[in-house]
C-alpha positions, 0 to 999 in steps of 0.5 A: 499499499502506497504511504504518502499523501503523493502516492496514494492520492495517485493510487486515488486517482487511478481508482477514480478513473477505473470508476468513470470507465465502469460507469461509461462501460454499461451506456452503450450495452443499455442503449442498444437494449432500450433501443432495440425495444419496438415501441409500443411495446415493453413500454415499462420495460423500456422506461425502467432500462431508461433509467437506469442508462440516465443515472449512469451518466449522473454516476459519471459525472460526480465520479469526475467531480470528485477526481477533478476536486483532488487535482485529478484529470477525467480522461475519455479516449481511445484507451478508456472508451470500452469495446464489447464483449466486455469484462469489468476489470479492476487494474488487470484482474475481473471483479470477483462478482462481475466475471463475465461478458458484457454483450452489444445485444438486443432486448432478452432474458438473457441480457436483462439476467447479464444487467442483473449481474451488472448491477448486482448489490452486495447484499441480499444475495439473490439466487436466481437462476444465473447464480448456479454459476460460481461468481466468487474469488479472491478479489473485489466486488464493485460495492467494496471497490466504491468503499475503498475509495470512500474510505482512502478519502477519508483518510486522506482528509484526516492525516492531510488536513488542506491538502486533499481536496486541491483542485479548481473549482471551475472543472466541476460539472453543476447541475444547470449542466445536467437535469433529469428525474434519476438526481442532481449532480453534486459540486465537490469541494470537501470529504463531506460533498465527496462521500455524498457524491459517492453515496448516491452512486453507491445508493442508486448503483449498488444499493441493495434495498432502500430501507433497511428493515427488510421492506419496501416502505420507504420508496417514494417515486418509481425510481426509489430502487436500485438498479439491480430491483429495476432490471429485476422487475423487468426479469420477473415480469412485476413489480414490487410491493412494498411488502416485498423481501428484497431476497425474494422476487417481486409481487406486486402488478405484472409488466407485460414482457415481450421478447419478442418485440425487438430488432433482432441486432447483431451481437457484439457487431464488428465494423467487418460486418457491413460490407463496404459501400453498403448503407449499414456500412455508411450508417455504422460509420455515421454512428460512430462518428456522431459517438466519437464526437460524443465521447470528445465533448464528455471529456471537453466537460469533465475537463474544464468546459463543463457546459460541453456536457450539454452538448454530449448529452442533447446532440451528441446522445439524442442523435445517435438514436435515429442512426441506429433505428435505421440500422436496425431496419436493414438485415445483414448480407451475412445473416438476413435474420439478423439486422444492423446495430452500431459497433461503437468505435 
């Protein structure tokens, strides 16, 4: 373990950069599953997926604020963007509870199972069908990872008062640059605000249940639940009730889930899947140019031009949707039963 302030701060910066990459990695798979749904079918499921995806953007912004607050420099570049199929790793090792591939694929029961695994809280452990495989090896869970970040922040702030939160306040993303029902951005300037920011990430993503006494009575609105439980509602086709036990499935009103009402997109596509000069090839290139622009705008937003976050979301992310939908209406030359899917390059 590093001993000096500089060494521990460098370690903390690496961990926070990893957290940014973790949050970014979930957005393309959630987006493809969402866009593959043929509306108006699966509307409740689509809204649940969308709510989680929006909050992942919030989490990325919150983690970036913490990293900027301690003088770090968030990176969104060729070395940090996700490539699929993807396994979530920390310092070269898979997280103990995330040893499975994350795919770009259509909305399906298998995709929702994967999303539940991604968002699996530390407690309580659920014994659904996919827990037959052994996911327990000596390594960090994502929940433990975030709690270690909080521990190091507290330790450095205690042992070196006034020496940790030295970042330029102008690099902070403020709530004026992000809005959604998923929560608000917190400007980070000290241990209290850093803890509050990361606790939102933990509660929404890693949060086991909103009330420690074992029921959902604390729910005040539809999306109070952590991400795992929203995907669980899709998986089981039911809503959680206030009296439900988190160790069991939801028992409330049914959700209509139709896995046949989707575009059968190519799983984990590669640019080589689309013949040069074809409509799919041109659309995929157009998508990737927009995706690249969005990532560049996001990098700018995290590194001193916070107003670029508005452009990244309103022009960048929203501009991806119609191109992806156009691809999903075209069959592949190599497999007429499958349709196009952006490659996110």
